[in-house]
N, C-alpha and C positions, 0 to 999 in steps of 0.2 A: 800868442805869443804877444807883446808889446811892437808897434813900430816906433811908436812915436819917440821911445830912449833908446840908446844902445851905450853902452859899456864898454870903452875901449883899457887893454889894461898890455902897457909894456912892460916887460922885463926887462930889457936893456935899460930904460931910463928909468925904471922902478918907479913907473907913475900910472894911475889909474883917472881917466878922466868919462864926464857925465856926458853924453852928447845929448841932445834936444831937435831933433829937424836936420839935424847932423851936423850943427851948432854947438860946439863947446860949451857947456854949461859951468860947470865945477872939474878940478883940477883936485887931483890928491898927490902924493908923495906916498908909498907902499912899500910894503916887506915882500915877495914873493919868495919860490921855496930857497935855499940853502944848497943845495946839490946843481938848482937850475931847472931847466925846463924840460917835461918829459909826462909818458902818458899812463907806462907800466904800472898795475897796482903795487904795492910797497916802495914804488920805487923814492918815497919822501920830494919827488919834485912836481911844479906847477904845470898841470896840462893845457897845451895851448888849440889852439883852432876857434871855433862858434861853439859857444853854450848859451843856457838862457836859466834865467834864474826859476827855479823850480820851487821855493819856499821863504819865506820871511819869518824867520825864526826871532821873540823876543820884545817884542810890541810891547812898549809898557814895562819894560824894565830897566831899575833907574842904571844910569851913567855906570860903568864897571860892574856889571852883575855879571856874574860867573856863569858860562854855560858847558856842563859836563854830560855827552851823547844828546847835545841840543835842547838839553832839559837845563832850569834854571838849579841852580846847585842852595840856593837862599842866602850866598855868600857874596860881600862885594870885593872885586878886587884890594888889595892896599900892599904898601911895601912888607909892612910885616905880615898879612896871608901870605905875601910871595917867599919871606924868608922861611916860612915853616913847610912852604911845601915846593922847592927850587926845582923840581924836574916837572913841573905840571906844564903840559902845552897849553896857554891859557888862552881860553875865547870867551872872549867878553862882550856885554853891553847889547848886541844884535850881530844873529848872520843871514846870507845872504847866501842859502844854498845850491850849488850851481847842478845843473846836467849838462851832460854832452849833447851835441845834435850831430855829427858827425859821426856813422856806424861804421867801429873797424879803426878808429882816431880817437875816438875818445866817450866815446859810445858802445855799450855792451863787450862782453867775456872778458880781459885782462887788461882792457884802459879805459871801465867807466866811470867817469866821474862822479858823476853820483856816488857809486858804492863805494866810491876812495873816498867820501867825504870830504870834498873839494869845496869850501867856504869862501867868502870874503865876511870878514869877521872885522869885530874890536881886538884892538889888544893894551897891555899896559906901558904906564907913562913912560918905561925905563926901555922898553923894544924901539930901538932906531929905525926909521922910516926912511927908505931910497936905498938902502942896500940890502941884498939879501939878505932870509934868514928864518924864516919858517918852512914848519914841516910840508907846504906842497899847497898851502891855503894861502890867500892874499889877504896878508895883515895890513889892519887899518889904522889910524888914531879913533878913541872911542867919539869923540867931538865927530870928526869926518863922516864914520859908517853910520851914526843917528841920521847925521845930515843926508846920507846917500839913501838910506833906506826910507826917509820918507820921502823921498825924491822916485823910488822907482816902481810900480808895480809891480808882481809874479808874473812871468813870461818875458821880463826883458831880457834880450839879446846882449850876449855879452861876448866878445873878439878878446881871447887874451893870444898875445902874439910876443918873440922875443923881439923884434925890432915894428912897431905900428905905421912906421913912415915907411917904411921897405912897401 
């Protein structure tokens, strides 16, 4: 695991910070789960606790590239494509696939973050940031996920909390 960088996701403030050596290097507005925090499979909630970036997916894809099942579809998001597929859960540009580190809380059994396919990923331009709205993942602007993706290696620790100030 990489100890040089750490990602802190604060559900209360809908923000994500990249820390390097304990200092905040980058900060972004994000959108976590509409249903709030929770670890159970099928809950559509954002899992709390300590995680790690298990895999980075999408390197080299264009900004706005559509991913389904962690694979590029060959499409690039546009308002017209969105109108043709209004119910699609849009995962765009890059994916940081998370895996829980806390057995029984967010790892293994009915609470496994990786098996729930929880990601930090890009989103359409019309998705609001700064307020909950996802199906459990952590949504970011496409330009922001590009910057974060390039900054962190696989193995980066990720802490997700309802209030990181507490």
